[in-house]
DRENSE-884060 format. One line per 8 residues: number of its first residue (from 1); their letters; for each residue x, y, z of C-alpha. Coordinates in Angstrom, 1 decimal. Each point is the difference from the previous one (the first is absolute). Example, Ala and Ser with C-alpha at 12.3 -4.5 7.8 and 13.67 -1.06 7.14 Angstrom:
// DRENSE-884060
1> AS> 12.3,-4.5,7.8  1.4,3.4,-0.7
//
This chain:
// DRENSE-884060
1> XXXXXXXX> -76.0,50.2,-100.1  -1.5,-2.6,2.5  -3.6,0.3,-1.3  1.8,-0.6,-3.7  1.6,-3.1,1.1  -3.0,-1.3,1.7  -2.0,0.6,-3.1  2.5,-1.7,-2.2
9> XXXXXXXX> 0.2,-3.0,2.4  -3.6,-0.5,-0.4  0.3,0.4,-3.7  2.5,-2.8,-0.2  -2.1,-2.3,2.3  -3.2,0.6,-2.2  1.9,-0.7,-2.9  1.7,-3.2,1.5
17> XXXXXXXX> -3.5,-1.3,1.0  -1.4,0.5,-3.3  3.1,-1.8,-1.8  -0.5,-2.9,2.3  -3.9,-0.3,-0.8  0.9,0.2,-3.9  2.6,-2.8,0.6  -2.9,-2.1,1.6
25> XXXXXXXX> -1.2,-2.7,-2.5  -3.8,1.1,-0.3  -2.8,-2.3,0.6  2.1,-3.3,-0.3  -1.5,-1.5,3.1  -3.8,-1.3,-0.4  -2.3,-2.2,2.2  -2.4,-1.9,-2.1
33> XXXXXXXX> -2.9,-2.4,0.6  0.7,-3.7,-0.5  -2.0,-3.2,0.3  1.3,-3.6,-0.5  -2.4,-3.0,-0.5  0.7,-3.5,-0.8  -1.8,-2.4,-2.4  -3.0,-0.4,1.8
41> XXXXXXXX> -0.4,3.9,0.7  1.2,-0.1,3.6  2.3,2.5,1.3  3.7,-0.4,0.3  1.3,1.4,3.4  3.4,-1.4,0.1  1.4,1.8,-3.1  2.7,2.4,1.1
49> XXXXXXXX> 1.9,2.6,-1.9  2.7,-2.3,-0.7  -2.2,-2.0,-2.0  -0.4,2.8,-2.6  1.7,1.3,-2.8  -0.6,3.0,-2.5  1.5,2.2,-2.8  -0.8,3.2,-1.4
57> XXXXXXXX> 1.7,0.6,-3.4  2.3,-2.6,0.7  1.2,1.1,3.5  -0.8,-1.7,3.3  -2.4,1.4,2.3  1.0,-0.1,3.6  -2.7,-1.4,2.4  0.1,1.8,3.6
65> XXXXXXXX> -3.1,-1.7,1.7  -2.9,-2.1,0.0  -2.6,0.3,2.5  -3.9,-0.2,0.3  -1.8,3.2,-1.1  -1.5,1.5,3.6  -2.0,2.7,-1.6  -3.8,-0.1,-0.2
73> XXXXXXXX> -1.4,-0.9,-3.4  -2.8,1.9,-1.9  -1.5,-1.6,-2.8  -2.5,1.8,-2.6  -2.4,-2.8,-1.5  -1.2,0.9,-3.4  -2.8,-2.0,-1.5  -0.8,-0.1,-3.9
81> XXXXXXXX> -3.8,0.8,-0.6  0.2,0.4,-3.7  -2.1,-1.9,-2.4  2.2,-3.1,-0.2  -0.6,-0.8,3.5  -3.7,-0.6,-1.0  -1.8,-3.1,-1.0  0.5,-1.8,-3.2
89> XXXXXXXX> -1.7,-3.1,-1.6  0.7,-3.3,1.9  2.1,1.7,2.7  -0.3,1.5,3.5  0.7,4.0,0.3  3.4,0.5,0.7  -0.9,2.8,2.2  -1.3,-2.6,2.6
97> XXXXXXXX> 3.4,-1.8,-0.2  1.7,3.4,0.5  -2.1,1.2,2.8  0.5,-3.6,1.9  3.9,0.4,-0.4  -0.4,3.6,1.0  -1.8,-1.0,3.2  2.5,-2.6,0.8
105> XXXXXXXX> 2.6,2.2,0.0  -1.4,2.7,2.1  -1.2,-2.5,2.7  3.7,-1.7,-0.2  1.6,3.0,0.6  -1.9,2.9,1.5  1.6,-0.8,3.4  3.8,0.5,-1.3
113> XXXXXXXX> -0.4,3.0,-2.8  -1.9,3.2,-0.7  -2.3,-0.6,-3.2  -1.4,2.7,-2.3  -2.3,-1.1,-2.7  -1.0,1.1,-3.4  -2.1,-1.0,-2.9  0.7,0.7,-3.7
121> XXXXXXXX> -1.2,-0.6,-3.6  0.8,3.0,-2.5  0.6,2.3,3.3  0.5,-0.6,3.4  -2.9,0.4,2.5  -1.5,-1.0,3.4  3.3,0.6,2.0  0.6,-0.9,3.3
129> XXXXXXXX> 2.8,1.8,1.5  2.5,-1.3,2.8  -1.3,2.7,2.4  -3.3,-1.6,0.0  1.2,-3.3,1.4  0.1,-3.5,-0.7  -3.7,-0.4,1.4  -1.3,2.2,-3.0
137> XXXXXXXX> 1.7,-2.2,-2.4  -1.6,-3.0,1.4  -3.4,1.5,-0.1  0.5,1.2,-3.7  0.7,-3.5,-1.0  -2.7,-1.4,1.9  -2.6,2.4,-1.6  1.5,-1.0,-3.6
145> XXXXXXXX> -0.6,-3.4,0.7  -3.5,0.3,1.5  -1.3,2.4,-2.7  -2.3,-2.3,-2.2  0.3,2.0,-3.2  3.7,1.0,0.5  1.3,-1.4,-3.3  -2.8,1.6,-2.2
153> XXXXXXXX> 0.6,3.4,1.8  3.6,0.1,0.5  2.0,-2.5,-2.3  0.3,1.8,-3.4  2.1,2.2,-2.1  3.8,-0.1,-1.2  3.1,-0.7,2.3  2.5,2.6,1.2
161> XXXXXXXX> 2.2,-2.2,1.8  3.2,2.0,-0.2  -2.0,3.3,1.0  -1.3,-2.1,3.1  3.5,-1.0,1.0  1.1,3.6,-0.3  -2.6,1.1,2.1  0.6,-2.8,2.7
169> XXXXXXXX> 3.3,1.5,0.4  -1.4,3.3,0.6  -2.3,-1.2,2.9  3.4,-0.8,2.0  1.1,2.9,1.9  4.0,0.0,0.3  0.1,-3.4,-1.8  2.8,-2.6,0.6
177> XXXXXXXX> 0.9,-3.3,-1.2  -2.1,-1.2,3.1  -2.8,0.7,-2.2  -1.7,-1.7,-2.9  -3.0,0.3,-2.4  -1.7,-3.6,-0.6  -2.1,0.0,-2.9  -2.5,-2.4,-0.9
185> XXXXXXXX> -0.4,-0.1,-4.0  0.0,-1.9,-3.2  2.8,2.1,-0.9  -1.6,1.9,-3.0  0.4,3.7,-0.5  -2.1,1.9,-2.6  -0.4,3.4,1.6  2.9,1.2,1.9
193> XXXXXXXX> 1.7,3.5,-0.5  3.1,-1.2,1.6  2.5,-2.0,-1.6  1.9,-3.0,1.5  3.1,2.0,-0.1  -1.7,2.8,2.3  -1.6,-2.7,2.4  3.4,-1.6,0.2
201> XXXXXXXX> 1.6,3.2,0.7  -2.7,1.1,2.9  0.5,-3.4,1.5  3.7,0.2,0.3  0.3,3.6,1.2  -2.6,-0.7,2.7  1.7,-3.5,0.6  -3.4,-1.6,0.0
209> XXXXXXXX> -0.4,-3.6,-1.0  -2.6,-1.2,-2.4  -1.6,-3.6,0.6  -2.9,-1.6,-2.1  -2.2,-3.0,-0.6  -0.9,-0.7,-3.7  -3.7,-0.9,-0.4  -0.7,-2.4,-2.8
217> XXXXXXXX> -2.9,-1.6,-2.0  0.4,-2.5,-2.4  -2.4,1.7,-2.3  1.1,3.6,0.4  2.8,0.4,-2.4  -2.5,0.3,-3.1  -0.1,3.6,-1.5  2.4,1.5,2.3
225> XXXXXXXX> 2.2,2.8,-1.5  3.7,-0.3,-0.3  0.3,2.3,3.0  -1.9,-2.2,2.0  1.8,-3.0,-1.1  3.3,1.6,0.8  -1.1,1.0,3.5  0.9,-3.0,2.0
233> XXXXXXXX> 3.6,0.2,-1.1  0.5,3.7,0.6  -1.5,-0.4,3.2  2.2,-2.7,1.1  3.2,2.4,-0.9  -1.4,2.6,1.9  -0.3,-2.1,2.9  3.6,-1.3,-0.2
241> XXXXXXXX> 1.5,3.3,-0.6  -1.9,1.4,3.3  1.2,-3.0,2.2  -3.1,-1.8,-0.2  -1.6,-2.7,-2.0  -3.2,-1.6,-1.7  -0.6,-2.1,3.1  -2.0,-2.7,-1.9
249> XXXXXXXX> -2.7,-0.1,-2.7  -3.3,-1.1,1.0  -3.2,-1.3,-1.6  -3.3,-1.7,0.8  0.4,-4.2,0.1  -3.6,-0.8,0.4  -1.1,1.6,3.4  3.7,0.2,1.2
257> XXXXXXXX> 2.9,2.3,-0.7  3.0,-1.4,-2.0  3.1,1.5,0.6  3.0,-0.1,-2.4  2.4,0.5,3.3  -1.7,-3.1,1.7  2.9,-2.6,-0.9  -1.6,-3.3,-1.2
265> XXXXXXXX> -3.3,1.2,1.7  1.4,-1.6,3.2  -0.8,2.9,2.2  -3.5,1.6,0.6  -0.2,3.3,-1.7  -0.6,1.7,3.4  3.4,-1.1,1.1  1.9,0.7,-3.4
273> XXXXXXXX> -1.3,3.6,0.1  1.1,0.5,3.7  3.6,-1.0,-1.1  -0.3,2.5,-2.8  -1.0,2.8,2.3  3.0,-0.6,2.0  2.1,1.2,-3.0  -1.8,3.4,0.4
281> XXXXXXXX> -0.1,0.4,3.7  2.9,-2.0,1.5  2.8,1.3,-2.4  3.5,0.6,1.2  2.1,3.2,-0.5  3.2,-0.6,-2.1  2.8,2.7,0.5  2.3,0.3,-2.8
289> XXXXXXXX> 2.9,2.0,-1.1  0.2,0.7,-3.9  3.7,0.1,-1.4  -0.6,3.7,-1.6  -3.2,2.3,0.1  -2.3,-0.5,-2.9  -1.3,3.3,-2.0  -3.1,-1.6,-1.4
297> XXXXXXXX> -2.1,-3.4,0.8  1.8,-3.1,-0.3  -1.0,-3.7,-0.1  2.0,-2.4,2.1  -0.3,-3.5,1.0  0.0,-1.6,3.4  0.1,-3.7,0.4  1.3,-2.8,2.4
305> XXXXXXXX> 3.7,-1.0,-0.1  0.7,-3.4,-1.6  0.0,-1.5,3.6  -3.0,1.3,1.0  -1.8,-1.1,-3.3  1.2,-3.3,0.8  -1.7,0.1,3.5  -3.2,1.5,-1.0
313> XXXXXXXX> -1.0,-1.0,-3.5  -2.7,1.7,-2.0  0.2,2.8,2.7  -1.6,3.5,-1.2  1.0,3.3,0.8  -2.2,3.1,0.0  1.8,3.2,-0.2  0.2,3.5,-2.1
321> XXXXXXXX> 1.6,-1.0,-3.2  0.6,3.8,-0.8  2.0,2.3,2.3  -1.0,3.5,-0.4  2.6,2.4,-1.2  1.7,2.6,2.7  -1.6,3.1,-1.8  -3.5,-1.6,0.8
329> XXXXXXXX> 1.0,-0.3,3.8  1.3,3.3,0.1  -3.5,1.1,-0.5  -0.9,-1.5,3.5  -2.5,-2.5,-1.2  2.4,-3.0,-0.6  0.9,-1.0,3.4  -0.7,-3.2,1.6
//
């Protein structure tokens, strides 16, 4: 009789624990990467959770905390080597601009982030993994810059941009929202096997952010396919959903670099880029509580309160505009 009572007690206790767990709202607490910049692309550090507001499906989102992200950052640098990066009559090769921007990013951030590197055209090749270290990335970039016939040998073929982003995420072991893929490209895609929806889902489940710089040339829009023309808009949407953004558009202006993010050209290009890099590497973590569990991926809008918008006019918020559904998080890949 004693043994039966003990067993029954254990059964009741187990059932009680399971019932309590079933009554807990699943995955309503999230930690998300956010960055705040003013009209001059300078980081805003004085914003608090009280300055924010958000809703999902008409219901208010609760803000629990906002603090600097203490985690180490890992960046996958993805460089477009397709034929559109080569020379056309009257214009310097976009590849030289791309390589210059890649080198600048690496030199500015090699001391505060782990960097991996990949090159892509119609397929991904010449990968430098995170395990090889930043020194290997720097050496590969220097070799590309120093090889006299590099453009002739390597800049060719079609563009598999979405495939490159997808594979970039795969280079990150146990990815989190402290990680990012940073791609330099003209945004065209005419060779990928993965769809935009597949890339969106891969980024969302891995919590990896996507950033990009768009490379432009005034005479390069002729003879582009509809897929290539729609590419920059598609890329911009993928970056926003992931919590990243297109940082700037870049093009040659004589022998110097013109950046769309350089307000009225009042700031040197190097300083403009440095400010933009802070969006990737000096983000903050916003802890929120959703009003209900979400069964599928949902769009939401995070913005400053009315009072905060008056104080910080033209402020920009970079954050994941898509919240991944609870079913995806249960798979174990959707955590922050």
